[in-house]
N, C-alpha and C positions, 0 to 999 in steps of 0.2 A: 439783050445788049448789056455789055459790061460797063458799069458806071461807077463813079467815085462813091456815090451814095450806097450802091449795092455792096460795095466792098467794105466800107467802114461800118455799115450796119451789122455785118457779121461779127464785129468785135464788141458790140454793145452789151452782150452778156457779161463781159469782163471789165469794160471801161465805160465812162460816160461819153456822150456824143462827141464832145469837143476833143477828148483825148483819143478816141477811136479814129476820128478824122485826121488828127495830127499824125498818128502812127502810120496810117495808110499813105498820107501825103509824103511823109519822110521816105518811105519805101519807094514810092514812084519817082520822087526827085533824085534819090541817091542811086538807085539801081537802074532806072530807065531814063534818066536825064530829062524828065518831063518838067516843064514849067507849070506854074499854077494855072495859067491860061489853058495849056494843053489838058490838064486834069479836068477842069470844069467844063471844057468845051467838047467833050466826047473823044479826046485823044486816046483814052485807055482802050476803047474798043478797036482802035486802029493799030494796036500793037500786033506784032507778028505772032503766029501760033506758038513759036518757040518761047517768046517773051511772055505770052499769056500762061503757058505752062509753068514757067519759072515763077511768075507772080502767084499762081495758084499754090505752088509749093510753099512760098513765103506765107501766104494766108493761112494755110493749114498749120504751120508752126505758130503763127501769131494766135490762132484760135485755141491753142493749148495753153496759152498764157506765157509762152516764151518771150522774154523781153526783146523788143525790136532791135536793140543793139547787138544781141547775139545772132539774131536772124540776119542782120546786115553784115555782121563781123566787124563792126567799127563803132566808135563812140567819139563825140566831140569833147575836147577838154582844153579850155583856155586857148581857143582858136586853132587847135591842132587836131588832126584826125588820128586816133589810136586804134590799131587793130586789137580786137578782143575776141575771146572765145569763152564758152562755158568752162569754168574752172578758175576764172579770175573775176573779181568784183567789177561791176560796171562803174566807171568813174562818175563822181557826183559833184554837184556845185559847191557843197560845203568843203570838199577837199581842195577845190580850186581856191577858195578863200584862205585855206591854210597855206597853200603855195604862195599866194600873193603876200601874205604876212612875212614868210621867210624871205622872199625876194626883196621886200622893202627894208628888211633889217640887216642884211648881210652883204658884205663886199663880194664882188665877182670872184676873186681868187680865194677860194676856201675849199677845204676838204669836207665833203658831205656824205653821210651814210643814210640810206633809205632802208629801214627795216620792215620787211613784209611788203615787197614792192608790187605784187600783183601784176597789172598790165604795164607798170612802169610810169604811170601818169605823173606821179610826184617826182621821181628821180629824173626822168627825161625832161620834164618841164623845167626843173631847176637847172639841169645841164644846159638847156637852151637859153634860159633867161639870164643865168649867171655864167656868162660865156667862158670864163677862164677857171671855173670851179672844176675840181676833180670829184666826180660823183661815183659812189659805189652803191650797190643794191643787194640786199639779202632776201631770200625766201626759202621755204622748205619745199615749195612746189616747183617741179621741173617745168610745168606749163608756164608758170609765172616768170621764171627766169628766161625761158625762150622768148616769150612775148616782150619782156622788157628789152632784151637784146635786139629783137627785130624792130621794135618801135624806135629805139635809140638810133639804129642804123637808118631806118626810113626817114627819120626826122633830122638827120644830119648831126647827131650828137654822139658822145661817147659815154657810156655807163658801164662800169665793171661789175659783172654779176657774180654771185657766189651762193652756193647752197649752204644755208646756215639756219639752224633752229634758234629762234629768239629766246627760247627758254634754256638754251645751253650755249651761252656766248663764250667766245675765246678770251684769254687773259690780256687783252690789249690795254695799253695805258697811253693817255694823252696823244691820241692820233687823229681826232676829228675836231673840226670847228663847229659842225652842225650835225646833229642826229635827228631824224624825223621818222615818225611811224604813225600809221593808221592801223593799229592792230585789231584783232577781234575784240569786240566790246559789248555785244548784245547777249544778255543772259537768256538762258533757255526759257525762262518764265515769260519773256517778252514776246514769244512767238505768236501768241494769240492776237497781238496788236499789229502784226506785220502783214504786208500784202502777199497773197498766195503766189504771185509770180516771182517774188523774191525768195520765198521759202522753197519753192519747187525747183528753181533754176539756178540761183546763185550759190556759190560753194559754201557749205556750212563751216568748213575749216577756217574760212576767212571772216566768218560772221560771229560765231558763238563762243561764249566762255561759260564755265560752270556757274550756277546760281550762287554757290557758296564762296566763290572767289572771282568777283567781277573785274578785279584789277590784276589778275594773274600776269598778263603780258606787260602791263604798264610797270609793275614792280620789277620784273626781270630786266626790262629794257632800262629802267631808271638806274638800277644797280650797275649795269654795264656802262651806261653813260657817265655815271659819277667818276669812274676811273678812266674811261676812254676819251672823254672830252678834254680838250686842251683848256687851260685856265681861261675862264670867261666864255667858254664855248656854250652853245645853246642846244637845248633839247626841246623839240616840238612834238606834240601829240594832237591827233584828232581824238575827241573824247565822247563818251556817252553822257549827255546832259544830266541824266539821273544821278550819276556818280561824280559830278564835277567837284563838289566840295571834298569828297573822299579822295579823289585823285590829287587835289591840291595838298591835302594833309599827308598823303603818302609821300609825295615828292619832298615835302618839308622833313618828314621823318627820315628819308633817305639822304638828306644832306643838302638839298637844293633850297636855299633860303629865299631867293628871288624868283617869284613866279607870277604870271599874269594869265588870267582866263579871258577869252574873247568870245562874244556871241557871233553866231552866223547871221545871215541876212534875215532869217525868220525869228531872230531874237533868242535862240537857244544857245546855252553854254556849250560850245562845240569844239573849242581848241584851247590849248594851253601851251605856254612857253616858259621855261625856267632856265636859269643861267648857272653854269658850274662855278662854284666858289673857288677863286684862285688859290687861296691858302691851303685848302684841304687837298688840292691836287699836286702840290709841290712835294715831290719825294726826293730827298737829298741824294740818294744813291741811284736815281733813275734818270734815264735819258729819254727824250721824246721819241716815240716810235713813229715810223712811217705808216701812212694809211695802208690797211691790208687790201689787197686787190682780189 
């Protein structure tokens, strides 16, 4: 007989009992529209043969350590369902905290750039919550750009996508009110402390930076933002708590005098915001550019 317990116990070599049960329950609720009562009262064994085969395929993938979000092809983020695939990062709660900070600090009508958009969870969320904002998103990954566009369409928002390397930015000037990025920030030496399912399945391109230059992307984006933000515009980063102070000092070196670090809900220094100084961005022979689409 196929039971809830027999299913989640197959995952206990990888997860503790509570997490294993939660993963299987999520699959049953999401893909087979089963209620918790159905699950615990023998409803699993009543699935059709076709559904049982589909469930077995899911279980095989989960037993390899593949994250349940990839198996289901979706992830929840700030009350919305985002389609995701291997090749983009799985949206995380701390990134939602960064979005909430941005939403709380900025007027609805603004020009926003999301650098390294991944699934589009940041850019699409900001487009939805700041309803009259114009949001653009950059990434080097075609998969990321496709998913961002798809998620924007599915969730009734508009996000303009563009293939752009964050390390080779265009010569824009004064064209954004907000720039936000959750760039790669994990050093290779930190791999030993990471969960195997993250290392084995999430894209290394979106995770890792060289040990000898942990602020590689932050520095490049800060230099772009210094000239591309309008006077008083804001730059937001999700950051590696290990390098919070170094990130702050780098931003000050690059000309951002006002900066604030915030902790995530676990008390880790996880995000930073700095404001473009108005005087340094005033160029007497320059006119404000329109946002690049």
